[in-house]
N, C-alpha and C positions, 0 to 999 in steps of 0.2 A: 600511347594511351590504349587501354583495353577497350573491348567492345561493349555495347549495351546488349546484354544477354536476354534471350527468350528461350527457355527450355521447351523444345518442341517434341510432340509425340511422334515416335518413329513409325507409328501405324497410320496416322491421319494428318500429321503436321500441325494439329491444333496445339494450343499452349498447355504445358504441363504445370500443375500446381502441387506443392507439397501438402500431403494429407497428414494431419496430426493423429488421426484415428488409426491409420495403417502404418504410418512411418515411411510411406513410399510416395513417389511422384505419380500423380494420377491425371488422367485425361478426362475432363468433364464432357467431352464431345463423344468419344467412342467407348469410354469406360475402361480403357487399358490402364494397367498399373506397372510401374517399374521401380526397381531398387535404385538407391542413390548411385551405385556404381554403374548400373545399366544406363541411367539417364546421362551420366557424365560421358560414358563411352559413345552414346548416340550423339551427344553434343559435339564431341571431338570428331566423330565421323562426318557430321554435317559441315563442320568448319573445313575439313579436308576436301570434301566434295566441292564446296563453294570456292575454295582456293584453286582447285584444278580446273574449274570451268570459268575462272576469272569473274565470278559473281560474288565477291566478298561483301560482307555486311559493311554498312557505314560505320566508321569509327565513332566512338562516343563524342570526340571533339566535333565531328561534323554534325552530330545530332544535338549538340548543345545550343541553347539560345541565350545570347548575352545582350545586355543593354549597351548604350554608347560608351559607358565607362568600363566595359568588359566584365561586369558583374553577371554571374549566372542567374537567369530568371526562369529557365525551363528547359525541357527536352522535347525533341520531335519523336513521336511514336514511330518505332522502326517498322510497324505493321501498316499503319494507315497514314503516317506523316502528320497527324494532328499534333497540336502543341499541348504539352502537359506542363502545368505550373510546378516549379520545383526551385530549389536553391542548392548551394554548394554542399549542404548536409544531407540531401536526399540520396538514399542508397537503393531503394526499391519503390516503385510507384505504379500506378495503373492509369491507362488511357481512358478518359471519360467518354470517348466516342466508340471505341471498338472493344474496350475491356481488356486490351492486351496488357500483360504484366511485363514490366521492363525492370531489369536489374542492372545497376551501374556498379560493377565490381570494383572499379578503381576508387570508389568512395571509401573502400576499406583497405586501401593500400597503406603500407608503412605503419605509422603510429595509430592509424584508424582501424587496423585489423583487430577484430575482437579476439580475446583470449578464449572465449567460450560462447556458445549459443545454446539456449534451451529451446528445443523445437516445440511448436504448438502440439498439444495433445488433445485439444478441444476444437471440434470443427464449428463452422458457422451455425449450423442447425442446433447443435447442443448449446451454443452460446445464447441463441435466441430463446431457447427453452429456459435457460437460467434467468434471463431477463424477465420472462413471463412469471416464473416462480417467485422472483423478487418482489413483484407487485401484489402477489396473492396474500390475503389476510391483513393487508394494511388498511385498518378501519378509517383512517383519516385521509385516505387518498381520494381526490376528486374523481368521480366516475368518468368524466370527460377526458382525463389524462390518458387512459388506456385505449381510447378510441383512435382511429386513424391508422396510418401505416408506418408509424415511427420505428417500430421494431425491425423493419427491414434495413434501416440506416445504421448498420453496425459494421465496424471496420476492424480487421485484424492487423495489428502492427507489431513490429519488433522495436522495443524501447531500449535505448542505450542506458546502461547503469555502470557505475563504479562499484566494485565489491572490495571491501576493506577487511583485512585480517591483521591482527596484532597481538602482542603480549602486553598486558597492563600490570603494573606493579606500583605500590605506593602505600601511603598511610593516611588515616583520617583521625582527627582530634575532636573530642567531644567534651562538653560540660554535662556530666551525668549526675543524677540526684537519686538518693535513697531516702524515702520519706517514712516517718513514723508518727502516728497520731494517738492522742489520749485526751482525757478530760477529767476535771474534778467538779465539785459542786458549783463553781463560779465561772470556769473558763474551759475552752477547748484549745488544745495545743497541737501544733504541727512542727515537727523538727525535720529539717532538710539537711542532709549531709552531702556536700558537693565534692565531686571527684573529677580530676583531670584524667580522661580516658583516651588511650591511643590504641588503635588497631591497624595492623598492616596485613597485606595479602598480595598474592599474585594470581592472575587468571588469563586465559586466552579467549580470543574471539575470532570467528571465522566467517568471512564473506558477508559483512554487513552491507546491504544494498543502499546506494544513494543515486537518485535519478541523475542522468547526465544530459537531459534534454530540457531546455528552458521552456518549451511550449507545453510540456506535460505538467499537470497539476500535482504538486508535491503531496498533498494529503491523499489524493486518490491512489497515487503510486505507492505510498507508504501502506495504505490499507489493504493492498493486494498481497502483501507478504503473508507467509513465506513461500519461497520457491524451493524445489527439491534439486539441489545442485548435483546430486549423484547421477542425475539423468542428463547432465549437460554434455554437449558434443563439441568437437573442434569446429571452428568456423568453416562453413561451406555455403557458398552463395545460393545453392539450390534450395536451402531451407527457406529463403525469402520469397521463392516463387509462389505467387498467389496472395502475398501480404505486402503491406507497406513497411518501409523501414527508413529511419534517419540515423546518421552517425552522430556521435556526441558533439555538442556545442558548449558543454560545461567542462572546463579543464579539470583534471584530477585534483590539482591544488585547491580549486574553488569548491570542490565537493567535500574536502577533508573536514571542515568544521562541523558539518552535520554528523559525520561518523564519529568524530571526537566527542561531541555532545552526548551521543547515544552510549558510547563506551563509558564516559564519565558517570552518567546517570546509573547505569547498571553496576559499575564498580562501587559507587557509593551505597547502593542498595545491598549489595553482597556483603560489604564490610559492616554496615550497620546491623545486619542480621546476626552477627556474632557478638554484638554488645548485649549482654544479658545481665539480669539481676538488678536493674535500675528502674525506677518509676518514671523518670523523665530523662530523655537523651536529646541534647541540642548540639548540632554540628557547629564547630568553631573554625577549623582549618582543614585544608586538603592538600595533599602532595601526591600527584599521580604522574607517572612517566610511562610513555609508550615505547616499545622496542619491537624489533622484528616485524616492522610494518610492511605490508604488501598491498598493492592495489591492482586489481584485475579489471579488465574491460569486458563487459558482457552485454549480450543482446537477449532480452527477456520478452516472452510473448504476452501480449495484452489485447483483449477485445475491448473496443471503446465505442460509446455512443453518446452523443450530446444532442439534446433536444430543447426546444423552447416551449414554455407553457405560461400563458398570461404575462408575456414579456420578460420572463425569468428563464435563465439557462440552467439546465440540469444535466450533469455528466455522470455516466455510469461506466464502471470498469469491471472486467472479468479477467482473472488470472488465466491465461491461455494454457497453462499446464495443469493447475489443480481445480479450476472451475470456481474458485472463490469469487463471489459477486459483491461489489460495493457500489454505493451511490447515495444520492439524496433525492427524496421525493417531495413534491409539493404537499402542503397541508391545507385541507378544506376547513376554513374557520367555522363554517356552519356545523360541520360534523364534529369539530373540536368541542364546541360549546354544547352540542347535543349529548355527546358521551360524558362530558363533565356533569351535566344536569342529571343524566341517568345514574351515574355512579354516586352522586351526592344524595339523590332521593332514596336510592336503595340503602345506602349506608345510614341515612337518617332513620329510616323505618326500622332497620335492625337494631340501631342504638336505642330507639324509643322503646322497643319491646324489651330490650335488656334492662333499661332503666325502670320500666314499669314493674318488672318482677323483683328488682332489687329494692327500690325505695318508693315506687309509685311516681306519678307525674308531679313535677315541681318546676318552677321557672328557672332555677339555677341548672338543674339537670338538663332541661330542654336547650338552654343556651350552650352548655358544654357539648351536648350531642350535635348541635348544629355546627359548631366550630370544627369538631372532629370530622363530621361528614364532609364539610367543604374541603378540609385538608386531604381526606381520602380521595375526593373527586379530582383535585389537582394532581395528586400523585398518580392516579390512574391515567389521566390524559397525558401527563408528562412521560409515562412509560410508552404510551402509544406513539407520541411524537418522537421519542428517542429512536423507535424502531424505523422511522422514516429516513434516518440519516446514519449510515454505517461508515462514513468517511472521517478519519481522524489522523492527525499527525502522529507519527511514531517518535517517542522520545527515549525509548529504551532499546537496548540491544540484547535483551534477555534471550530471545530465540536464537541468537548467534553465539551465545556463551558455550564454550566447549566443555561438555560434561567431563567431570573428573579433573579439570585443570585448576580448580581453586585450591590454593595452598595458603594457610594463614601465616602471618609474619609476626612482627613485634607486637607484644601485648603489655600495656601499662595501665594500672588502675591506682592512681595516686590521690589520696585524700587531700583536699585543699582547705575547706572550712565548713562550719555548721551555722545554721541560722534557725532560730525557733520563733514562730509566730503564735500569739495567743489571741483568742477572740472571746469576748464576754458572752456568756450564755444569756438568752432573754430571761428576764425575771418573771416568774409566774405570778399572776394576779391573785 
């Protein structure tokens, strides 16, 4: 068994944390900074010194806390011996008593070793500012929501993801229609020529992310996309210092359907975009095959905060690399109806002025103006309400489509039948 690691400052022996801003290991106590290589060398030197003086660290097995059935329930802090709640998926945690950061490297042994890690580029202070900015300008937000100290309860964690890459090929079959209309003195005619249309194509997708942790909200994780994989690094336990991390508990095969659905949606959209010259296009059949499939295991950086307001839970996420902020905010019903009334009244006044200069005041015009004003009021508050929630499930893989990889395949446009409808024109009185 490997040890529970604490990267310590060579200057003062305080804990070292990875800084996304500098890309180095920093000491919050004395302010010293070290490169990854320097931190590893210092760690190795400390282990050598401890071994020579026969004061070795406790092994992780000795620090594990198990129940009567042998199930892992926590760890003992190697600094103060306090108990930290954890399970077999915990890879990095923090002592609630002394704040010591504990990394359990064997959590990433074997099949659990990530293929890549994207380090945090956004520090906690920057993340807090993002959260403050997110609430600004939200006209329907209850004023009491931003009060208190909730913004301090923000956690940086590495979330496990499966990244899927593949080549997709196949064909789509459609019922397509070309319409033509004309009329005579008595009837209006519409002729519809139906065609059996087939379009084929090939395309590539790269690193479509699917969350691999059951405890993480799927919509929140989806909404934090995309990440810049060009800045990914090889796995190094030091990146987890100062953050929380869990290894995956969703098997790769279990996550596949989500990636497949996203590939299928984008494949259909791409193929349908090359069906031109028809007034109506209805999908009939699909035949899509995936090849060259590859799954990678990645740890991606996320700042998370969950808070309660009026007995409802609200979760916020920040992409720890790009700073993208997502979440849902409570809506003040009083403010909702207030802004609805304001928008409706203003719209009604404008419409009445317009009607006065066009036809003067009349009962029909007033009624129409009122209906339009109410619709405008609802549209306005709907836009305001929509801005309160930026969390959405991702159903497309458009952002992971490899540019230049789309190649068209079989093309068929076969006429099948025609149908003409006629409608009697209303007789003039």
